[in-house]
C-alpha positions in Angstrom: 0.0 0.0 0.0 2.8 2.5 0.8 4.4 2.0 -2.6 1.0 2.8 -4.2 1.0 6.2 -2.4 4.5 7.0 -3.8 3.3 5.8 -7.3 0.3 8.1 -7.0 2.6 11.0 -6.2 4.7 10.4 -9.2 1.7 9.8 -11.5 0.1 13.1 -10.3 3.3 14.8 -11.7 2.9 13.0 -15.0 5.7 10.6 -14.4 4.9 6.9 -15.0 7.1 4.7 -12.8 5.1 1.6 -13.2 7.2 -1.3 -14.4 8.0 -4.9 -13.5 5.2 -7.4 -14.0 2.6 -4.8 -15.1 0.3 -5.7 -12.2 0.9 -2.6 -10.2 3.9 -0.8 -8.7 6.3 -2.5 -6.3 9.0 -0.9 -4.2 11.6 -2.3 -6.7 9.8 -0.4 -9.5 10.2 2.8 -7.6 13.9 2.2 -7.0 14.5 1.6 -10.7 12.3 4.4 -12.1 12.5 7.1 -9.5 15.6 8.8 -11.1 13.1 10.3 -13.7 12.5 13.1 -11.2 14.4 14.9 -8.5 11.5 15.7 -6.3 7.7 15.8 -6.3 5.8 19.1 -6.1 3.9 19.0 -2.8 0.5 20.3 -4.0 -1.8 21.3 -1.2 1.1 22.8 0.8 0.7 26.5 0.0 2.4 27.9 3.1 6.0 28.0 3.9 7.5 25.4 6.2 10.4 25.7 8.6 11.9 25.0 12.0 13.2 27.3 14.7 16.5 26.0 16.0 17.6 28.9 18.2 16.0 31.8 20.1 18.0 33.4 22.9 17.8 36.7 24.8 20.9 38.6 25.8 21.7 42.1 27.0 19.8 44.2 24.5 19.8 41.5 21.8 17.7 38.6 20.5 19.4 35.9 18.5 17.3 33.6 16.2 18.2 30.8 13.9 16.5 28.1 11.8 15.4 27.3 8.3 12.4 27.9 6.1 11.2 27.5 2.5 8.0 27.7 0.5 6.8 24.8 -1.7 5.5 27.3 -4.2 9.1 28.1 -5.1 11.3 25.7 -3.2 14.7 26.9 -4.6 14.0 30.6 -3.6 14.9 32.2 -0.3 12.0 33.3 1.8 11.9 36.5 4.0 12.0 36.0 7.7 10.1 38.5 10.0 10.7 38.6 13.8 8.3 40.1 16.3 9.4 40.8 19.9 6.7 41.4 22.5 3.8 39.8 20.6 2.5 38.3 17.4 2.5 40.2 14.1 0.1 43.2 14.2 0.0 43.1 18.0 0.2 46.7 19.4 2.9 45.6 21.8 5.1 44.0 19.2 8.3 45.4 17.7 8.6 44.0 14.1 11.8 43.3 12.2 12.1 42.3 8.5 15.3 40.3 8.6 15.4 39.7 4.8 15.7 36.4 3.0 17.1 33.2 4.2 20.8 33.3 3.4 22.6 30.2 4.6 23.0 26.9 2.9 21.3 24.1 4.8 22.4 20.8 3.1 20.3 18.8 5.7 17.1 20.6 4.6 17.9 20.4 0.9 18.7 16.7 1.2 15.5 15.8 3.1 13.2 17.8 0.8 15.1 17.2 -2.5 15.5 21.0 -3.1 18.4 23.4 -3.5 19.0 27.0 -2.4 19.8 28.9 0.8 17.1 28.1 3.4 18.9 28.7 6.7 19.0 31.9 8.7 20.8 33.3 11.8 20.1 36.9 12.9 20.9 39.1 15.9 18.5 41.9 16.6 19.2 44.9 18.8 16.3 45.9 21.0 15.4 48.3 23.8 12.8 45.9 25.1 13.4 44.5 28.6 12.0 41.7 30.8 10.4 38.5 29.6 9.1 38.8 26.1 7.6 36.4 23.5 9.6 36.2 20.2 7.6 35.1 17.1 9.4 34.1 13.9 7.5 34.0 10.6 8.4 32.7 7.2 6.8 35.0 4.6 4.8 33.3 1.9 5.6 33.2 -1.8 2.6 32.7 -4.1 -0.6 31.1 -2.8 -1.3 30.8 0.9 -0.2 32.8 3.9 2.7 33.5 6.2 3.7 30.8 8.7 4.8 31.1 12.3 7.8 28.8 12.4 8.3 29.2 16.1 7.8 31.2 19.3 9.7 31.3 22.5 9.8 33.6 25.6 13.2 35.1 26.3 14.5 37.4 29.1 16.0 40.6 27.8 18.2 42.4 30.3 19.7 45.9 30.2 22.6 46.5 27.9 26.0 45.7 29.3 
């Protein structure tokens, strides 16, 4: 049954990997015929995906790191926005457009069968103090909406 799901994914992309005895698709058929494509377009996943690997609060600084990409254009970098003090559009939040993902993440590219720079690591200067939530968003490309890829509370102390 699992091999039929993979077969359907390829078939949906217009690639026929059916082989062997002609009575269906077997795992062996997928092994032989799968080099016809490098990846399958994940239809139905319009929003960016990603993971937050790091959020720390320091004296007057917040550090964030992770990865993100959008299935609508998987080789393109996506913009990362960071909000300190609340979610996007919250009156208490300070928003920062950190720009596009700019670091190669071979682990992400290998798992998803994509290429491009999908990692990020940023340090943000802030005047905010005390315990604050930090929200990190991957900004959508094409259809869909932006994605919160993580949130963490950090303590921001006075500058050293």
